[in-house]
C-alpha positions as CSV (number, residue, x, y, z in Angstrom):
1,X,-0.1,0.0,0.0
2,X,1.4,3.5,-0.9
3,X,2.3,6.0,1.4
4,X,-0.4,8.1,0.5
5,X,-3.1,5.4,0.6
6,X,-1.7,4.7,4.2
7,X,-2.5,8.5,4.9
8,X,-5.5,8.8,3.5
9,X,-6.9,5.2,5.8
10,X,-5.6,6.7,9.0
11,X,-7.3,9.9,8.4
12,X,-10.7,8.5,7.4
13,X,-10.2,6.6,10.9
14,X,-9.5,9.6,13.0
15,X,-12.5,11.7,11.4
16,X,-14.7,8.4,12.3
17,X,-13.4,8.0,15.5
18,X,-14.0,11.9,16.5
19,X,-17.1,11.6,17.8
20,X,-16.9,8.9,20.0
21,X,-13.4,10.5,21.2
22,X,-15.5,14.0,22.1
23,X,-18.4,12.1,23.7
24,X,-16.0,10.5,26.1
25,X,-14.2,13.8,26.7
26,X,-18.0,15.6,27.5
27,X,-18.8,12.7,29.6
28,X,-15.5,13.2,31.7
29,X,-16.6,16.9,32.4
30,X,-20.1,16.3,33.7
31,X,-21.7,15.2,36.9
32,X,-22.2,11.3,37.0
33,X,-25.9,10.2,36.6
34,X,-25.4,7.0,39.1
35,X,-28.1,7.9,41.7
36,X,-25.3,7.8,44.6
37,X,-23.4,10.1,43.0
38,X,-26.0,12.6,42.2
39,X,-27.3,12.3,46.1
40,X,-24.0,12.9,47.5
41,X,-23.3,15.6,45.3
42,X,-26.8,17.2,46.3
43,X,-26.1,16.8,49.8
44,X,-22.8,18.7,49.3
45,X,-24.7,21.5,47.6
46,X,-27.1,21.7,50.3
47,X,-24.2,22.2,52.8
48,X,-23.0,24.6,50.7
49,X,-25.8,26.6,50.5
50,X,-26.5,26.6,54.1
51,X,-23.2,28.0,54.5
52,X,-23.6,30.7,51.8
53,X,-26.6,31.7,53.4
54,X,-25.1,32.0,56.8
55,X,-22.3,34.1,55.2
56,X,-24.5,36.4,53.4
57,X,-26.7,37.0,56.8
58,X,-23.4,37.5,58.7
59,X,-21.6,40.1,56.5
60,X,-25.2,42.6,56.8
61,X,-22.5,45.5,57.6
62,X,-20.6,44.7,54.2
63,X,-23.4,45.1,51.6
64,X,-21.0,43.8,48.5
65,X,-19.5,40.9,50.4
66,X,-23.1,39.7,51.6
67,X,-24.4,39.9,48.1
68,X,-21.6,37.6,47.0
69,X,-22.6,35.3,49.0
70,X,-26.4,35.5,48.2
71,X,-25.1,35.0,44.3
72,X,-23.6,32.0,45.3
73,X,-26.5,30.5,47.0
74,X,-28.6,31.3,44.1
75,X,-25.8,29.7,41.7
76,X,-26.3,26.6,44.1
77,X,-30.1,26.4,44.3
78,X,-29.7,26.4,40.4
79,X,-27.6,23.7,40.5
80,X,-29.9,21.4,42.5
81,X,-32.8,22.3,40.8
82,X,-31.5,21.0,37.3
83,X,-29.9,17.8,39.2
84,X,-33.5,17.4,40.6
85,X,-34.9,17.7,37.3
86,X,-32.1,14.9,36.1
87,X,-30.2,17.1,33.9
88,X,-26.3,17.1,34.3
89,X,-24.3,19.5,35.4
90,X,-20.4,19.8,34.8
91,X,-17.6,19.7,37.1
92,X,-16.3,23.2,36.6
93,X,-20.2,24.5,37.3
94,X,-20.3,22.5,40.5
95,X,-16.6,24.1,41.4
96,X,-17.4,27.5,40.6
97,X,-20.4,27.2,42.7
98,X,-18.8,25.6,45.7
99,X,-15.8,28.0,45.7
100,X,-16.3,30.6,48.4
101,X,-16.3,34.3,47.1
102,X,-13.6,36.2,47.7
103,X,-13.5,38.8,50.5
104,X,-11.5,41.9,50.5
105,X,-11.1,40.8,54.4
């Protein structure tokens, strides 16, 4: 087989494999739909929501910081709702929701 034909076969094989590779990459960035893992993630998000709500109430003398924690609480609520609806959320969304807002203090 000539080098040109080998290159064509390899290119065609890569083209045919691309959707499967993309699907596997997407699956790695989404939370699992396994019920036990989903339940654990929901519990973790609920705990973080409680902390964010407490922090929003505790920072009443600093309205910007209080608002940042309120926004975090809303973001967490959104993810909880998506998970309850059976939708997937990315690991990046979860990480962003669980990251405590930066405070200047």
